[in-house]
N, C-alpha and C positions, 0 to 999 in steps of 0.2 A: 767637852770640845772634841777629845780624841774619839769618843763613841759616835759623835755626830759625823766626823770625817770618815770613820770606818763604814758607817751606814751609807754615806754618800757614795763611797767607792764601790761598795757591794751593789748598790742600785745601778750604778753606772755600768759595771761589768755584766750584771744580769741583763741590762737593756741591750748591750752589745751582743751578748750571747743569743738573746732572743731574736736579734736581727739577722744573725748568720743564715738560718734556713731560708728566710725570705730573700736575702741577697743571692744565695746560691740558686734558688729557684728562678730569680729574675735573670741571672747570668745564663741559665740553661735556656730560658724562653727566648733570650736575645741571640742565642747561638754562640755565646762565649764559653765554650765547653772547657777550655783550660782553666779559666777562673772558677767555673762551677765545680770542676773536678777537685781543685785544690781545697775548696771549702767543704765539699761533701766528704772528702777523705778525712779531714779533721773531725767533722761531725760524726762520721761512722766509727772512727777510732775511739771517740769519747763515749759513743752510744752503740756498742756492738750488738745489742739486742734490737735496735731500731732497724727493721728491714727496709723502711722507706729510704733512709740514707744510703744503705747498701745498694738497693736497686737503682737509685739515682746515680750513684758513683759508677755502677756498671754501664748505665746508659751513656754517661759522659765519655768513658773510655772507649766504648764502641763507636760513638760518633767521631771520636778522634782516631779510630782504627788502631787503638792501643790494645790489641787482643791479648797480648802476653800479660799486661797489667790486670786485665779482667780475670784471667786464669789464676794469677797470684792471689788476688783479693778473695775469689771464691774458695780456693783450696785452703787458704788461711782461715776463712770463716767456718768451713766444714770441719777443720781440725778442732776448732774451739767449740763448735756446736754441731756435732755429727747428726743430730736429728733434723736438721734443716734440709731434708731431701729434695725440696723443690729446686734447690740450687743446681742439682744435676741437669735440670732442664736448661738453666742459664749456661752451664758449661757446654751442653750440646749445641745450644743456639749460637754460642760464641764460635764454635767450630764451623757451624753451618754458614755463618757470615763470612768465613774465610774459604767458602766453597769446599769444605772438607766433610761432606755428608757421611762418609764412611766412619769418621771419628765421632760424629754427632749422634748417630743412631744408638750406639751402646749406652751413651749417657741418658738418652730418652727412655730406653728400655729399663735402665737402672731406676729411674724415677718412677716408672710404672710399677716395677716390682716392689718398690717400697710401700705401695698401697696395700699389698698383701699382708704385711706385718703391722701396718698402722693405717687402717681404713680412713680414720679421721683426717689424714693428710691429703685425702683425695681431692678436696676442694682447692686447697692452695696449689697443688700440683696441676690440676686441671686449669685453674685460673692463670697460672704462669704460662702454660702451653698456649692458652687463649690470648693472653696479652702479647705473646710473640707471634701471633697469627699461625700457630701450628695447630690448626683446627681439628685435623683427624686425630692427632694425639690427645687433644683436649677432650674429644668425645670418648676416646678409650678410657681416659682417666676418670671422667665423671661416671661413666657406665660401670667401670670396675668398682669404684667406690660404693656405688649403689648396690652392686651384687654382694659386696663384702659386708655392707651394713644396710639391712632392709629399712632402717629408720631414716637413712639419708635420702634426701630428695633434691636432685640437681636438674630436674626436668626443665626448669626455666632457663638454666644455663645451656642445656642441650638444645632447646628450641631456638635460642638466640644464635647458637653456632650454626644450626641448619639454615637460619635466615641469612647469616653471613656467607655461607657456602652457596646460597641460591637454591637450596633444596627445599622448596616451598611446601611440597606435599609432606615431607618428613617433619617440617616445622609445625604444620597444622595438626598432623596426627599427634605430635607430642603435646601440644596444648590441649587437644581433645582428650588425650589420656589423663592429663592433669584434672580436667573438669570431671571426667568420669570417676576419678579416684576421690575427689573432694569438691563438692559444689561450691565451697567458699572461694575456690580459685577462679570461678567463672568470670567475675567482674574484671580481675586483672588480666586474665587470659584474653578476654574480648578486647581490652585496651591494646594489647600487643598485636592480636590478629587484625584489629581495625587499622593498623598502620599499612597493611597490605591490601585491604579490601576497599574498593571504590564503588561508585554508583554505576559502573560499567559491568553489567551482568556477564559480558563476554570476556572480561579480563581473566588471565590464567588463575590468579589466586581465588577469584570469585567462583570460577567453574570448579576448581579443585575442592574448595570448602563445601560447595553444594554436593558434590559427588560423595565426599567423605561422610557428610552428615546423613545423606539419604541411605548410604550403606549401613551406617551404625544404627539408624532408625529401623531398618529392616531386620538387622541381625539381633539387635538388643533394644526393643522399644523403650524409650525413656523420654520423659517430659523435657529434659535438657536439650535433646536434639531438635524437638519441635520449637523450643524457645530460640535456639540458635538459628534455625532455618528462618523463623519469623524475623529475627534481627537482621539476617543476611538480606532477606527480601526487602526489608525497610531501607537498608543502605542502598539497595538497587532501585528504590522507589517503585517496586512491584508490590503495591499494597494489596491487590486482590489475592496474590499468593500468600502474603503475610497473614491475611485474614483467615485463609484456610487453615493455617497452622494454629492460629489463636483460637479458632472454633474447636479444633481437635483438643486443644489444651483445656478449654472450657468444659467440654463434655467429660473429660477425665476428672476435672476439679469443679464439679457442679457448684454454682453459686459464685465462683470467682470470675468476675468480668473485667478485672483491672487491666489485663493485657489488651483486650479489645477496645476498652475505653482509651487507653494510652495510644493505641494505633489510630483510633478515630481522631484524636487531638492532633497527631502528627499529620494525618492526611488533610485535616482542615487548614493547618498552618501552611501546608504546601499546595493549597488551592485545588486539591483533587476531591472535589465535592461529591462526585459519584461514589467514591470510596468512603467518604465520610458518612454519606447516607446509608451505605451498606453496613458500616460498623455500628452506627447508633440505632439503626432499625433493629439489628440483632440484639443490642443491649436492651432496648425498650421491650422487646418480646420476652426477654429473660430476666428483667430487673426484679429484685425482691425487696427493695426498700425505696422510700420516697426520694432520698438524695440522688440515687442512681437514675431513677426515673426522670427527675427534673433536669439533670445534666444532659441526658439523652434528648429530651424534648427541646431543650434550649439549643443544642447543636443542630438538630434537624431544622429548627426554626431559623437559625442563623444561616444555614445553607440556602433556605428559601430566599432570605434577604440578599445574600451574596449573588444568587443566580437570577436576581431580578424577577422574582415571582410577583404577581399582581399585588399592589399595595393593599387593596381591600381584603384579599385572601390572608395576607400576613397579619393585618390588623385583627381579623376575626380569630386567628390562631392565638394571638396574644391575649385577647379578651377571654377566650376559652380557658387558657391557662390560669388567668387571674380568678375567673369564676370557680375553677376547680380547686386551686391551691391557695388563693388569697394573696394579698400583698403583705408579706412578712419577711423575716430574716431568711427563711428557707428559699424564698423566691427573689432574693436581692439581685442576683445576677440577671435574672429575667427582667426585672425592673430597669436595670442599667441599660441592657440591650434595647429595651422598649423605648427608653428615652432617646437613644441614638437614632432609632428608627423614626421616631416622631420628628426629630430635628433634621436629619440628613436625607430622609426619604419622603416625608410628608410636609417638610418645611413648617412644622409646628413647634418651633423652638421654645416659645413661652410655655407651652404645655409640657415640653420635655423638661424644662427647668423645674417646674412644679413637681413633676414625678420624682426627680432626684432630691429635691429639698424635703419632700415627704419621706423619702427613703432614709435620709439622714436623721429623722426623728425616731427611727426604730432603734432597738437596743443592740447596736452594731459594735464590733471591736475596732481597734485602731486601724487595722489593715483594711477592713471593710469600709471604714470611714474614708481612708485615703483613696481607695479605689473609686468610691462614689464621687468624692470631691474632684478627682481627676476627670471623670466623665462630665461632671458639671462644668468644669473649666473648659473642656473641649467644646461644649455647646456655647459657652460665652464667647469663645474665639469665633465660632460659626456666626455669632451675632455681632462680631466686630467690637465686643466689649473687652478689649485687651487688658485694661487695668484690673477689672474684676477677676478676669481669668488668671492673671498673674498672682493675685492675692491667694487664690485657692491653690494654684500650683506650688507656690512658695510655702504655704502651710503644710502641704503634703511632703514636700522635700525636706522641710525642717523636722517634721515629726517622724519621718521614716527614712532617714539619711542613708542607712546601710542596706536598706531593703530594695528589691527591684521596683516596687511601687514608687519609692522616693526617687530612685534614679530615673525612672520614666518621667516623673514630674519635672526633674531638672532638665531633661531633654526637651520637654514641652515648653519650659521657660525659654530655652534657647530658640526653639522653633518659633514661638510667638514673637520673640524679640526680632528674629529674622523677618517674619511677616511684616513687622512694623518698620523695618529698615534700620534697626539698631544692631548693626552687624558686629561691632566691637563687643557689646555685652553678650551677644549670642556666642561668639567665639570663646569668650572667657568661661562660659558654662560648658561648652563643648570640649574644651581642653581637659576639664576634670573628668568628663565621661569617657575619654578614650581608654581609661583603665577600669571601666565598669565591669562588674562581675557578670553582667548579662552581655553575651557576645552580640546579640541582636542590637541592644542599645549602643554598644561600643561601635558597631558597624554603621548604624544610622548617624551617630555623632560624627564619625570620620567622614562619611559621605557629605553631610551638610557643611562641615568645616572646609572640605576640599572645594566644594561649590563656591563658598564665599571667598576663599583664598585665591583660587584660580581666576576668578572674574574680577578681582580687585587690582590685579597687576597693571593692566593698561587703562584703568579707570579709577583714579584716585578718589573721585567723588561718588563712585559706585552708582551712577545714575541708571545704567542699564540693568545692574543687579537689582536695584530697587523696583524697577518695572517688572522684572522677572519674578521677584518675590511676591508682588501683587497678584500676578497670574497664578503663582503657586498657592496663595491663599484662596483665590477663587476656586481653584481645583479642590482644595481641602473642603471648601464650603459646598462642594457639589454643583457649583455654578459653571458647568463645563463650557457652555457657549461663550460666556463672558471671558473665561480664561483663554479660550482659543483666540478670541478677538484681541485680547491684550498681548498675547504672544505674537500675533501678526504684526502689531505695532512695533514690538521689540525687534522682530526680524527685518522690518522695513527700515527702521532707524539705525540699526547697529550691524549692518553687513560687515563681515570680517572681524567683528568683535568676538572674543573668546566665548561669550554667552550664546553665540549663534547656534552651535551644535546642541547645547542644552535646551534651548528654546524649540528647536526643530524636534528633538526627541520627545520632550514633554508634550508638545502639540500633537505629535504623532500618536502618543498614548491616549490623549484626550479624543482625538478623531476616532480611534478604535472604540472608546467608551460610548460614543454616541452613534456608532455604526456607520461612520463615514470612512469606509475602508480605502477608498481611492486617495483621500487626503492623507491618511496614514502611510500608505504605500509611497506616495510622492515625498513625504518628509523623510522617511527612512532612506530612500534612494539619494536624497540631497545630502544627507550626512555622509554616506559612502562616497559620493562624488566630491565632497569638500576635501576629505583627507582620509584615505583608507587606513592610515596609521593612527587616527584620532582615538582618544580613550573610549569614545562611544561607538567606534566602528563595529566592533564585534557584537555589541548590543543591537545595533541597527540591522546587521546581517541576520541575527537570530530572530528579532521581532518580525523582520520581513519574511523570513522563512515560515514562521508560525502563522503569519497573516495569509500567505499563499496557501498553506496547508489547511488551516482551520476555517478561514472566512472566504477566500477568493476561489476556492476549488481549483487550484492550479498546482497539482503535485509535482510537475516537472520543474516549475520555478522554485518550489519549496526545496526540492532535492538539490537544485543548483546552489542555493544559498546555504543549506546545511553543509554541503561539501566544501564551500568556501571557508566556513568556520573551521572545519576539520584541518584543512591544509594551510590556510592563511593565518589562523589564530589558534595555534596548538595549545597555548597556555590559557585560553579563555575558559571562564567558568561554565560556558555553555557547550564545550566541546564534547563531553560525554553524552549529553542528551542529543546533541546534533548528530553524533555518530550513530546512536541507537535509531533515531528517526530516519536517517539517511539509509541505513541498512534495510529498514522496514519498507521504505519507498522503493528501494532497489529490488525488493522481493527476496531478501535473504531470510533464512530461517533463524530468527532472533531467539527462539526458545531452545 
C-alpha cells in the first residue's frame, strides 16, 4: 500500500513538473510576463544547462523592462558557465534596449572575438545576433566563423539575413555561390529563391537573377546556369527563351531530352500550344527510343485536337500511329486520347467505349487500368449513363485511394453527382479533396464546392443551381449550343439570383468557343455592370481584354481593360499577365 501511494505521488508531481513549461509558455503568449517570469526563473534554476528557459526568462524581464534583473541573470550564468559566450550578445542587446549603445558595442565585439578562440561557437553567436535583429553583427559572426573553420557553411543563414535586409542581389549571389559549390543545394536554393521570383519578368528580383545568371554563364560556362535560366524563364512563362536554354543543355548532353520534354508538358498544361509544338517537334527530331518518340507524337497530336484541326486530318494521324506502332501497352495513352477524340469530337461514343474496353484486356498494371477506367467513365457521363460511370469511378477511387488517379476519380464522382443534382453527396466528396496532394484537384474541388455553397444560400431547393448544372453537363458533353440555350433560360428566370454572374460568365466562355464574340463581349460587360466588386469581376475584365486583343482586333479597348485589372484589382491572379500585355500594347520595351 505504501509503495502504491509513493508511486501515485511521484506520478502526480512528475505531471505537475511537466506542465510547468507549458504553463509558462502560455503565460508568455498571453502577455502575462510576471507569471511567466516566475515560472521560468524556477525552471532555469532547476535546469541551469537549459538555454531555452534562460532565454525565455531574459525575454520576460525585458518585456517588463527589468533590465537590471537581466544583467544579474546573465552575469550569474556566465560565472557558472563561462563558455556560453553568446550571452555577451544578450548583455549588449539589454544595454541597447536602454538606448545605451556605447555600452552595448563592447559586449558585441567581445562576442565576436570569442569566435577566434572557439570557431564552433560562431553559429550560436550569429543566431543570437540574428534573433535580436542585429543583422550586420550576425553577418560578421557567420562570415568570421566560416573564415576560421573552412568546413563550416552558414551561407543559408547569410542569404536569409540578406533577404531580411532587403539586399536581394547579395541574397541571390549567396544562393548561387552555394549551388556552384555543391549541386545538391540546387533544389533547396531554388525553393528559397522562388519566394522572391514571380511571373513578372520586370520585377526587380527577376531582373537581378537573370543578370547574375547571364554574367556567371559568360564568365564560367556551366550547365547549372542554363538550367536556372530555363527555370527562371518558365516562372515568367517565357517558354521560347526557356527552350533556347534547354536546347543548349541537350547539345552538351546529347541524348538527354528530359528537360525539353518537361518544358513541353508545362507549355501544354498552360495552353501555349505553339511552344508545345516547338518543344515536341525538337524531341521527335532527336528521339532515340520508341517511348520518347510516342510521347512526342502524342503531344503533337493532342495539340492538333486542342487547336481544332480538321477532324479528318486528326483521324488519319491516329490511324497512321496505330498502323505504325499497333494497339498495345506502349500505345495505351494514344488509345485513351483516341477514345476521347471519338466521343467528344466525332460524337462516336459507342466506338470510343469499345476502344477503351479493348485496352483494358491488355496486360496493364493497376495504374494504367485506373487511368483507362477513368477515361471510360468520362465517356459514360458524356452518354448520360451516370450509374455506370459512377461504378467505374468508384472502383478506381477504391483501388488507388492515395494516388492522384484515385483522387481524380473521387473528384469525378463529385462532379457527376453535381451534374445529376445530388449536391449533398457531391459536397461530401469535395470536402475530402480539399486536402488532396494534387494542388490542381484541390483547387477544382474548392471551386466546385464554392459554386454549390454560394448558390444554395437564397435557394434552399437549389432549382436555379440544378438548371445551371444541366448547362454545365451539356458544356462537358461539347453540346455548346444546347448549353447556351439552357443558360439563357437560367438568366431569364433568375434575375438577381447569385447564379446570374456564374451563368453569364459560363455563357460568355461558350460564346467564345463557337466564335460568337459579340455575345461573349456582351456577357462580360454585363458581369462588370452588375457589380464591379463581384468575385468574377476581375475574370470578366481579363476575358474581355483578351477578347478585344485576340479576337476583335481592338487593341485600345484591350489596353483599357488590362489597365483596369492593374489598378482596380491589384490582388487578381491576372494582374501580372495584364501588366505585361498592357506594357506591350503601350509600346514599352518588355525585354
